[in-house]
N, C-alpha and C positions, 0 to 999 in steps of 0.2 A: 310687848310682843316684838320679837326681832324679825326684820324682813330679810330673808335670804333670797338672793337673786342668782339663779343658775343660768349660765350662758353656754351655748354649745354650737358647734358646726357639725356637719355630717350626721345630722339627726334624721334617722329614717322616717319617712312619712307614714309608714304603717307598722314597722317592726324594727328589730335590730337590738343588739346588745346595749348600745349607748342609750337608746330610748328607754329600754327596760330599766337600766341602772338609774337614770335620772328620775324616772317616775317613782321607783321604789324609794329613793332618797327623799324625794319631795313628799311622798306620803308619810314617811317616818318623821320628817321635820314638822309637818303639819300636826301629826299625832302628838308631837312633843310641845305643841302650843305656839309654833312659829308661823309666820306668814311666808308663803313661797310663791315666787314668780319665776317662770322660765322664759328665756329669750332664745328663740331658735329660728333658723331660716326656713322659708317656704316659698311657694310661687306667688303668694299674695299677702297683703297686710291684713291681719285679723287678730283679735284677742279671743281666746278660747277659755271658757270657764272649765275648771277641772275639779274633781272631788277634793284635791289637796290645795287648790289655789287657782292661779291663772297662768296660761301660756300665751305669751306675746310672740306672734309669728311676724317676722319682718321679711320683706322680699329679699331673697338671696340669689347670688349668682350661681348658675349651673356649672358643675364641674363636668366637662365633657366625658362621656363614656362611663360615668359612675352612677348616675341617678341621684346624686347628692347635690346639695346646694350649700354655699358658704356665705357668711356675713363678713363685712369688712369692719375693722375696728372703729373708724371714725363715726360711722352710723350707729353702731352699738353704743359708743360712748355717749352720744346724744340721748339715746333711749335710757341709758343708765342714769343720766342726769335727771331725767323725768321720774324715774322709779325710785331714786334715792335709797339704795340698799343699805342695810346695816352690815351685811356680810356679802361678799362676792365670791362665787364659785364658778370657775371657768373650766369647761371640759373641751379644750381645744389648744393646740400648740402651733397653729399656723397663722391665720390672719387675725386671731384674737389674742395672741400672746402679749400684745401691748396693753391690754386692759389692766395688767398689774400696775403699770405706771399711773393709769387713771385712778385706780383705787388708792395708791399711795399718796397721790396729790390731794385726795379728799379725805384722807384719814380713815378709809374703809378697810377693815381687815379682809384679806383675800387669800384664796388658795387656787391652785390649778391642779388638774388631775391628768396624769400621763396615761392615756389610753393606747398609746403606741410607743414602741421603742424606736426612736428616731434613727439611730445608727443602722439598725436592720432594715427599716423602711426605706431609707435612702439607697441602701445597697440593692434593693429590689427594683428601683425605678431609675437610677442614674448610673452612668458608666463607671466601671471600677477604676478608671484612670484618674478620676477626680479624688481629691483628698477628703473622702467621705467621713472618716473619723474626726478630722479636725472641724469639718463643717458641722457635724452633730454636736461636738463638744462646745463650739462657740454658741450655737443656738441654745443648748441646754443650760450653759452658764448664764446666758442672758435671761432665760426664762426663770431660773431659780432666783436671780437677783431682783426680778421684777415683782415676785409674789412673796407673801409672808410665809407660805408653805407650799411644797410640792408633794402631792399625794401619789404614791405608786401602789398598785394592788398586789404585786408580787415582788419577790427578791430579784427575779429575772428582769423585771421592768426597772427596778431601782439601780441595777448595775451601772448604767451609763451615767447616772448622777453621782453614785458613790465614788466612782473613779476620779471625779472632779473635786471630791471633798466637800460636797454641798452640805451645809449645816442645817438647812430647814427642810430636810427630806423626812417624810413620814410614810409608813407603810400601813395601809388599811385594805384588807381583802374585800372583794365584793361578796354578795350573798345570793340566796335563791329563795323563791317562794315555795316553802316545803308543803304547803297545802295544795297549791295548784299543780305542782309537779310532783307526782306521787305514783308509786306502783299500782295504786288502787284504780287508776284510770285506764289500765290496759284494755284495749278494745279488740275483742276477738273478731268482730265483723270487719273492722278495718284491716286486720292482719290477713283475713281471707281475701280481701280485695287486692292486697298488695303482693302477696306471696303464696306459692303453693305450700301445702302442708309439710312437704319434705324440705323446703328451703329455709335457710337461715336469713332473717330479715336484717339487712344493714341499712342504716339511715345516715345521710349527711345533711345537716341543717346548716346551710351556709349561703352567704351571698356568692354568686358565681362570678367572681372577679379574680384578677391576676394574683393579688396578694394572698388570697385564700387557698390557692393551689388545688382547686376542686378536681383537677384531672388526676390527682393521685388516688382519690377514692374510686374513680372509674377504672383506673389501671389496676387497682387492688381487686375489684370485682372481676375484671378480666382474668387476672392471674388465678384467683380462687376457682373460677369456673373451669379454667384450663387444667387445674390440678384435681378436678373432680369433686370439689366442695360445692354442694348445691346452695347457692346464695342468690338473693335478689337485693340490689341496692336501690333504695328510694331516695331521690334527691329532692329535698325541700328547700326551695329558694330560687331566686332568679338573678339575672345580672348579665353583663356584656359577653360572658363566655358561654352562655347557654346554647347558642346556635352551634358553635364548634363542638361543644361537648356532646350535643345530641347526635351530630354526624358521627363522631367517634364511637358512640355507644350504640349505634344502630342495630348491631347483631349481638349485643351483650345483654346480660340480665340486669338491665338498668332501667328504672322508671323515673321520669322527670315529673314531679308534682307541681312545679311552679311555686308561686307564693302561697303559703298555707295561711289562710285568714283566721285570725283569732288565736290568742294564747292557749285557750282551752283545746283547740284542735291540735296545736303543736304539742301540748302536754300529752295528749292521747297517742300521737305518733311516736314520741320519744319513749313512752312507757311500753309501747307495743313492740319496739325493735328489740333484736337480740344484741346488737352492737351498734354504737354510734361512732362514726369515723369523723375526726376533726383534723384535717391535714394541714391547716394553715401554719406556716413556720414562724410568723411574727406576732402571734397572739400574746398579749401581755397578761391575760387572765383566762378568757374563754368562758363567757357566761353560758352559752348554749351547752357546752360540755358539762358544766355544773348542773344545769337543768336536767340533762340526761341522767346524771348520777342520782339526782333526787327522784327521778322516775324509776330508779332501780335498774338502769341500763348502763353497763360498763362502756367505757370510751377508749378508743385507740387514737392517740394524738401524736403530733410531731415531736421528736426529741429536741428539735431546735427552738421550740416555743416555751412559754411559761407553764403550759398545761400540766407538766409533770408535777409541779408544786401543788396544783389543785387536785389532780387525780390521786395523788398519794404515792408512797414509795413502791408499792407492788404493781402499779399499772404498767402494762407493756407499752413502750413507746416505739415509734417507727422512724426510720431514716428518711431519705429524700427520694425514694422510688416506690412505685406501686408494689413491687415485690416485697419491700420492707413492710408496707402496711398490710399486705396479705399475710405475711408471717405473724405479725402482731395480732391480727384478727383471729387467726387459727389458734394462737396461744390463749386468747380469751375463750374461744368456743370449747377448748379442751376442759374447761372448768364447768361443772354442773350448774345449771341455772339456779338451783336451790342454794348454791354457795355464792355465785358471783353477783346475783341481784341484791340480796341483803347487804353484801359488802359495799356495793355501790351506794346504796341508800345511806348506810352508816357514815360513809365519807361525806356525803352532801350535808348531813345533819350537823357537821362541824362549821357550816357557813350560813347561819340564819341572817336574814336581812337586818334583824334588830341589832346584831353586833356591828354590822357595817354602818348603820345609821348612828349608833352611839360613837363609833370611831370617828366619823366625819364631824359630828357635833363637837367632839373633843378637840379636833383640829380647829374648828371654828371658835373654840373656847366658850362653848355653850353647854349647858347641863344635858346629860344623856336623856333619852326619851323616857326611860323608866322612872326618872326623877319626877316626871310630870304625870305619867299614866299609872304609876304604881308598879308593883313587882311583876304584874302579869305579862 
């Protein structure tokens, strides 16, 4: 039995794309006969038993204004010495990027996953007068040199490594739970609670933080209402921008749901929507958008992110303004539900989690899950 240890920062305490991805991978690894341990930050030290293995929570430092915590490399290295992994999988490129050197020194095969595009992320948070491109290139080159493999989930995410000629770059798309997220879970009662019968229900499922640009979804709802399109935007999620967004949307057809507890509840919300809006411009994959497609709900996303690869060649993409997103939403609504909803589901069916797990196991140089559990 191979022990795979996953290490991550920015691990949502209750939800989030990274949490969903790590858990899906862990379940797949366990199904393939491997032992799985996660090491993530939290407010207190605890070991949590999971259906797929164990989650080791280490006290992490709070990142102000984000709700996230991070671990520091030296402390994690001591934990890894105790866990003695056979494979190391790092889902962080900040304080944990030095763990590749830890693995190399001990002969442990390692990979790191690029969940963000560093050059775009730096441009959002640092002054443009700084040499942001060179800064990103130096960090990316060091990361690639430290690990045996760098995994990117889209071609868009891989671009910043490809321009450096990185030789250990691998592309493996993420997946979606096609049973949980399904058009079958559409909830007419929920729809009646959220929107009037004549309104089109838009949903944004996102953390309300600067890098996600949630104000674009609110601005789109404002423009659509001004143009006479009856819509209601339901915002699922919380974050540091919620107060300012609530003030801005006071007289608009916008409802703030806050954190939606449970993935089943989120699945019902996504399946019930007419359109999901994903305005984040630095998304390297967009797991929530793929979950919406699996629910039979088309998605309008930023043309500046990787979501165009996930949504497919016919998906309408939007620019950097609320008016752009409003136009894209109208383009979706012009198609009949009987056409657009099956098309969304068919696209999602190209991304089963089983393929993602097999892809990651191949990078780990381990046999795919189907070799253990049979062809099913």
